[in-house]
N, C-alpha and C positions, 0 to 999 in steps of 0.2 A: 442443446441447440443442434442444428443440422448443417453439415458441411457438404457441398457438392464439388465435384471436379468439373470446373467450367469448360475445360478443354475436351473432356471425354463424356460429359453429360451423365455421370453416374455417381453413386455413393463411393467414397474412397475405400479401397481394399486394405488389408493388413499391410501389404508391401508398399502401399502409399504412405502409411503412417509410421512404420517402424523400419529401421535399417536392418540389413541381414544379421548383423551381430545381435541385435535385440530380439529378432524373431527366433534365432537359434539358441540363444543363451537364457532368456528369461523363462521361468517355469510357466506352465499354462495359465494358472489362476492369476499370477502377477502380470503376465503378458496382457491378459484381457483388461485388467485394471489400468495398466500403463497405456494401452492402446486407446481406451476410452478417454483417459485424461488428455492424451495428445490430440485426439479428435475434438474434444471440447475446446482446447486451446485454439486450434486452427479454425474451427467453426466460429468461435467468438470473434476472432480477428476479422474473419470474413463478413460476419453479420454486423459488427460494430466498428467499422473502419474509422469513423471520426474520433471515437474514444481512443482507439489504439493509436491513431496518429498524434493525438494530444499527449498521450503517455510517452511516445517515442521522442517527440520534440522536447518535452520536459526532462526526459532522461538525458538528452544531449546537453541541455542547459545545466543540469546538476553536475554532469561530468566536467563541463568547461569551467564552472565556478570552482569546483574542488581542485581542478588542475591549476587554475589561476591563483588559488589561495595556498598552494602547497608550500611556498616559501614563507613560513610564518615569521613574524617579527620578534617573537619572544616565547619563552617556555610556557607562559600562561595561555598561549593560543594553540599549542601542539595538541594537548589532549582534547579540547573541545572540537578541533578539526577532525580528530579521529572519530569522535562521536557523530559528527555530521556525515563522515564517510560510512560509518556503521548504519546510520539512518538511510542513506542512499542504497546501500546493499539490501537492507530489509524492504525498501520500497520495490526494488527489482524482484525480490522473492515473492512479495505480496502480489505484484503485477502478474507474474506467471501463474500463481495459484488462482488469482481472481479470474483471469481469462480462461482458466481450465475449469471453471465453475465450482471451485473449492472456496466459496466465498467466506465461510466461517473461519477457515484457517488464514485466508488472505487478510481479513479484517483484524484478526488477532495479531498478526505480524505487523500490520500497519499501525496498530496501537503502540507496539513496541518501538517502531520507528519514530513516532511522535515523541515518546518519552526521551529517546536518545537525542533527538534534535532540540527539544526544549531544555534538557539538561545542559547541552552545549551552549545554547543561547544564554541561559541563566549564568553559567560560569564566565562567559565572556563579558557579561554586564557587571558581574561581581567576582573578580579574580580570586578573592579570599575564599570563595566556596570551592575552588579546585582542590584545596587541601582537605576540605570536609568530604568531598566526593571520594577522593583517593583513599581516605581512611574509614570509609563506611563499614568495612568488615572488621574494624578494630575492636577496642574495648567498649565497655558499656557507655562511657561518656562520648566516644567517637560515634557510636551507632546512634545515640540520641541526637547528636549534632546533625547527622545526616537526615534523620527523621524530621527534625524541626525544619530544616532547610528545603528538603526535596519531597517530603511525603505529607506532612500536615498542611491543612488549608491550601491544597494545591491550586484551587482557582485563584486565590488572592496572591499567593507567593510564586509558585512555579509558573503558573499560567497568567500572571498579572499582565493585563493589556493584550492577552491573546485569547479573547473570548471565543472566537470561531474555532480555533484549534482545540480549545478545551471542550467545546461542545462536541466536536468530532471524536475526541478522545473518549468522552463519556459514552457516546453512542457505540463506538467500536468496543468498549469494555463490555457492554451489555450484549452486543450482537455476536462477539467472537471470543473474547478472552474468558468470560465467566461462563460456568456451566449452568445455563438457564434453560427453561423449557423452550424458549424461542430458538436458541442455538441448537438444541438437540433435535427438535422436531423438523428442522430443515433437512435432516439426514435420514430420518426414519419414515418408513411407510408401513401402515398396518393393513393387512389383508384379512378380511373376515370370511370364514367358511361356515357351513352349517353346524360344525361342531367345535370350532376353536378360532382363535385369533393368531395370526402369524406376523411376527415383527421382522421387518427386513431393513438392513442398513445400506444406504446408498453411499459407498465409499467415495465416489467421484462427484457427488452432488447432483441434484436434479433441480435446476433453477429456470424459471420462466425468463424469457428474454427481457421483458420489462423490468423484472426484479433484479436481474443480473446487471442490466444497464444502470439502474439506480444505485446499486452497490458500488459499481466501478466508478461512477461519477463522484460519489462521496470520497472514494479513495483518491481520485484525481485531485479533488479539492484539498484533501489533506496533504498530498505530495506537493501541491503548489504552495500551500501555506508554509510548509517546512522550507521550501526553496526560498521563499521570501525572507525567512530567518537567516539563511546562509548569505543572501545578498546584503541584508542589513548588517550582519556581523562583519563582513569584509568589504563594505561599501567603498571605502577609500581607494581600493584598487580595482574592484569589479566594475565600478561605473565608468572606468577609463577604457574598458574593453568594448569597443563599438560594435563588434560582431555579436557579443553577448547581449548587449542592449537591444540590438535589432531582433535577435532570437526571442528575447523576453516579450517584446512588443508583438511579434507574430503569434506567440503562444496565447497571449491574452485575447487577441482577435479570434484565434481558432477555438479557444475555450468558450467565448461568447457565442460563436456559431454552433458549437456542439450543444450548448445549453438550449438554444432555440430549437435545435433538432430534437432534443429530448422532449421538449414541450409539445411539438407537433406530432412526433412519431409515437410517443407513449402516453401523452396527455398527463404528464406529471411536471411539476414545476420545481426543478432543483434549486438549491440555495445559490445565491451569488457570492462572490468573493469580495470581502472588504479589504481595503489597502490602507 
């Protein structure tokens, strides 16, 4: 994607993208990689302001919910809350990578975030599974107990009642986490000459704006679905936060507006969120 300096009417220079410490410290090859990645991030924010705005509002909602829930009522809630915090951290990492056009890596991390959030949700619904989770690296019997509860028949057990989140998790598994031809070919370019083929790897990603917007919207839906788990898990206290309730209502309005913009701008129809 292309970023322009609206105030100066030109493409950004290196000193627009990197601070002096980065320009003088980073080796040449890595500096070019880092500069391109930074350029992609800023250009994506500039070209996709509605998506960026939705992510930023949702991030504030996540942070407020986790802060409101920090005084847990018992030991059975402490570890699941830590897993929700871990999911939020991974969403932030995925967000930065996604807007930097590193979509394969972003989607892989977003898949991990989903697993973290769903594990937390499952343990809050069934506190007996907390012990199973904590002992997952134990002896053969303990490892089997974890496998039975968290790995086997995931759609029916771990993702029971969470069909949309399970669908996103499966999609992200194929697009990012697993080494498939689809995930590999997003990064490689083949140049043909009269005598040979040359394979080149694009470390920072080369993504068409339409494809990038589609991937980011899927990530946004995943982050929203996970936020709904947090709100459901700590509903007794979170629904009393009127500011939070207002923020959540605004987000849903902004999300619907962003979805309509995707349809008009890119001629693609993103999925809706079920509640």
